[in-house]
N, C-alpha and C positions, 0 to 999 in steps of 0.2 A: 030624435034629439029633443031634450026637454026644453020647454019655453024659457026656463030660467037661464039656460046656457046659450041662448041666442042673443043677437044684438037687438037694439031698440026696435028696428024694423023687422025683426024676425029672421034676419039673414044668418046663415051659418058662420060662426066665428072661425077664424083661421089661426092655426098654431104653427110655429116653426120649431123644430127640434133639431139641434146640431149633433153631429156624431151619432146619427140615428140608424146606421146600417146594421148595428149589432148591439148586444149587451143592454145596458141601462137605457140608452137612447132609443133602441128599437122597441123595448118594452114600454117606454113612455109614449112613443108615437102611437103604438097600438092602443094603449090605454086612453089617450086623449081622443082618438078616433071613436072609441066606444063611449066616451063622454059627450060625443056629438060635434067634435071639432073636425074641420077639414085640416089635414096635416101635411105640411111640407117636410119631407124627410131629407135632411141635408147631411152630406158627408163628403169627404175629400174625393172619393170615387163614386160618381153618380151610379154606375152600374151595380155597385155593391148595395145600393139602396133598394134594389128590385124586390128582394125577399120581404122587406118590411112593407113596401107599398102593396105587394100582392096579398099579404096577410090582411091589410086594412081593406082593400077593395073587395076581397073575397067575402068579407063580413058585411059588405054593403056601404063602406065608408068611402070618402074622397081623400086621395093622397097624391102627392107629386114628388118625384125624386129630383133632387137638385144637387149637382156637384159644386162644391165650394171649398176653397181654402180660407178658413175663417181668419187667418192672419193677414190676408190680402184685402185692403180696403176696396179696391176696384171690384174684386170678385164678390165681396160681401154686398156691396151696393147693387151689383147686377143680379145677384141671387134674390135679394129682397124685392127688387123691382119685378123680377120674373114671377115670384110668388104672388105679389099684389096683382099682377096682370092675369095670371092663370087660375089662381084660387080665390083671391080677394085680399084685402088689406090685412096683414098679419098683426093681430092684437095680443097674441100669446107667444112668448118666446121662452124656450128652454135652452139655456146655455150648458150643453153637456159635452161638447167636443173636448177630447183630452188625449194626452199621450204620456207615457212614462219614459224617463231616461235615468233610472235609478243608479246611484253610485255614491260612495263615500266622498266627502268633500275634497280630499286630496287627489282623488281620481276623476272628479267631475270636470268635464271640459266646458269651455264657454258655449260650445254648440249645444251640449246637454242642457245647460241653464237656459239659453236663449230659446230653444225649441219648446221647452215646457212652459216657460213664462209666456211665450208668444201665443201658443195654442190656447192655453187656459185663460190668461188675463187679457191679452190684446184681443183674442177672439171674442171674449165676452163683451169687451168694450165696443168693438166694431159692430157686432151684431146688435147690441142694445142701442147704439147710436142710430143705426139704420132703421130699426123697427120702431123706435119711440115716436118718430114722426107720425106714423100711422095710428099709434095708440092715442097720441094727443088729439089728432083729428077726430077719432072715434069717441073720445071721452071715456075710454075704458082700456086698460092694459094690464097684463100680468107678465112679469119677468121673473123666472125661476132659474137660478144658477146653481150648478153643482159645485159644492165645496167638498170636504172630506174630513174624516177624523184625523187625517194626517196634518191638518191645519194646526193641530196642537203640538206638532213635532214628531218626526219619525226618522229613525236612523236610516241613512242611505237615501234620504229623500229631501235634501235641502231645497232643491228646485221645486219639487212638487208641493212640499209643505208651505213654502213661501207663496206659491201661486194660489193654493187653496185658502190660505189665510187672507191673501189679497182679495179673493172673491168675496169674503165676508165683509170687508171694508167697502168694497165696491157696491155690494148689495145694499148696505145700510145708507150709503150716500145716494144711490138711486131712489131709495124709498123717500128720503127727505126732499130731493129735487123734484120728483115726478108725482108725488102724492096728490098735489092740487089739481092734477089733470085726470084723476080717477085711475091712476096706475099704481099698482103695488109691486114691490120687489122683495123677494125672499130667497133664501138659500137652503138647499138640502145637503147635508153632510153625511154621506154613507160611511159605514164602517167596512167590515169585510163583506164584499159582495162577490158571488161566484160569477166571474166574467172572463173573457179572453185575457184581460189585463192581469187579473190575479193568477190565471193559469200561467201566464208568461213569467210572473214573479216566482211561482213555484218551480218552473223550469230553470230560472236563473240561479236559484239556491240549491238545485239538484234534488228536488223532491217530486214525487208523483202528485198530481193535483188532488186526488182523493185523500191521500195522506196529509197533504197540506191543509185541505179544508177540515179534516178531522182534528188536526192539531189546533187550528184556529178556533174551532167550535168549543174546545175545552176552556178557552179564555173568555167566552161570551156568556153572559148570564142566562140567555134563553137556550143555550147549548146547541145552537146551529148557526151556520153562516147565512148571510142574507142572499136573497135572489133578486134579480133585476126588478121583478114585479113589486117587491117590497118598497123600493125607491120610487117606482112609478106611482104607487098609491099615494105617497106623500106629495109628489109633484102634482098629482091630479087634484088634491085638495087645494094647494096654494094657487092653482090657476083657475079655480072655480069662482062663481059668483058668491059662494058661501064664505069665501075668505077675504071679502072686501074690506074688512076692518083689521086684517092681519098683514103687517108690512114691516120690512126691515128685520125679519127674524131669521134665525139659523136653527134648523131642525136636524138633530143628529139621528140618523136611522142606523143604529149600530147594535141593536139587541140588548142594550143595557146602558147604564151611565158610564161616562168616560172620566178617567182621573184628570 
């Protein structure tokens, strides 16, 4: 662990990554552990976090699996308290937990809408509210929330697009409210990233995943789809000491400019 990534007294800083059992969340948890953080690996199913935790501990890092429904305030508060007690006060938060319930507007149910807005927006709110107390006490904090290129609008994703656009407004507001306490807030907005979620989208439209990725790559200037590690790299910067003067920003990780 580099001395620049430790706290004032040299203690190991603690990060919480939600939705970290797989995909972008898992890659981020592993990357932050490599950066010297102790990492709480949160997901709805605690058992599903085992693989991420094992990867971190096998490399010599510290990690803790925590089951938590980020839409439930009681579970969120209990999870953050457990992290503080077993790993240390969480001063880095990555709001990554997310779900898809894609459909055209006239087919979209209230449940589809509520579930997506709940996990993405309410989850980010509850987790940020619970962790900020520890950040304020420490005089240091990093909140990195996952937006998406879909925030700009995407057919069949009225719920997801609204949630991801909301994340950007939420992020900018946190940056203004919490900056005086040494806390920054930024958002990372991925484009097409090869994950279980995009594989599910391919299945929904009746395409094989490899064909789906190949078709997507033709529309991306760098001519490839993104990998979870591409997003983890951006998050790693935002949560670092090096990014202390960068706050309220949205970084699109999409392989090129977006219209």
